[in-house]
matplotlib code that plots the C-alpha trace (Angstrom):
import matplotlib.pyplot as plt

x = [95.2, 91.8, 90.6, 87.9, 90.4, 92.8, 90.0, 89.1, 92.7, 92.9, 89.6, 90.6, 94.0, 92.3, 90.0, 92.9, 94.9, 91.8, 91.4, 95.0, 94.6, 91.6, 92.8, 96.4, 95.8, 97.4, 98.8, 102.3, 102.7, 102.3, 99.1, 97.7, 98.6, 96.9, 93.8, 93.7, 94.2, 91.4, 89.1, 89.7, 89.3, 86.0, 84.4, 86.1, 85.3, 88.2, 88.2, 88.9, 91.8, 93.1, 93.1, 95.3, 97.6, 97.9, 99.0, 101.1, 104.4, 102.8, 100.8, 103.4, 104.9, 101.4, 100.7, 101.0, 103.4, 100.8, 98.9, 102.1, 102.4, 98.8, 99.1, 102.0, 99.7, 97.0, 99.5, 100.4]
y = [95.9, 94.5, 94.7, 97.2, 99.5, 99.2, 100.2, 103.1, 104.3, 104.2, 106.0, 108.7, 109.0, 109.5, 112.2, 113.9, 114.1, 115.3, 118.1, 118.9, 119.1, 121.4, 123.7, 123.8, 125.5, 129.0, 128.8, 128.1, 124.8, 126.3, 128.2, 125.1, 122.9, 125.3, 125.4, 121.6, 121.1, 123.6, 122.0, 118.5, 119.7, 121.3, 118.5, 115.2, 113.2, 112.8, 109.1, 109.8, 112.1, 109.6, 106.8, 108.8, 109.8, 106.3, 105.1, 108.2, 106.3, 103.8, 106.4, 109.2, 108.1, 108.4, 111.9, 115.0, 117.6, 120.0, 117.0, 115.9, 119.3, 119.4, 116.0, 117.5, 120.4, 117.9, 115.9, 118.9]
z = [93.8, 92.8, 89.2, 90.2, 91.9, 89.0, 86.6, 88.8, 88.9, 85.1, 84.7, 87.1, 85.4, 82.0, 83.5, 85.3, 82.0, 80.1, 82.7, 82.3, 78.5, 78.8, 81.5, 80.4, 77.1, 77.0, 80.5, 81.9, 83.7, 87.2, 86.4, 84.8, 87.7, 90.2, 88.0, 87.7, 91.4, 92.2, 89.7, 91.1, 94.7, 93.8, 91.7, 92.7, 95.9, 98.4, 97.6, 93.9, 94.8, 97.4, 94.8, 92.5, 95.3, 96.5, 93.1, 92.3, 91.6, 89.2, 87.3, 87.2, 83.8, 82.2, 83.6, 81.5, 83.0, 84.3, 85.8, 87.6, 89.1, 90.1, 91.8, 93.8, 94.9, 95.9, 97.9, 100.1]

ax = plt.figure().add_subplot(projection="3d")
ax.plot(x, y, z, "-o")
ax.set_aspect("equal")
plt.show()
């Protein structure tokens, strides 16, 4: 992975977790995951989503629980 792609993955990961923090408040994990996935589908480019999905195994330890569940939704 090039440095540019690695930086993009880290940036997208941070944003993904930030979205999970914001949308997860007051919701159970499944509700939060569905809202996170819907938000990302609406506002992120397919390339941004594909970048996270391609690096799923390496970033999974850094993902918040609702973000992990949202990534599963996005993968299907």
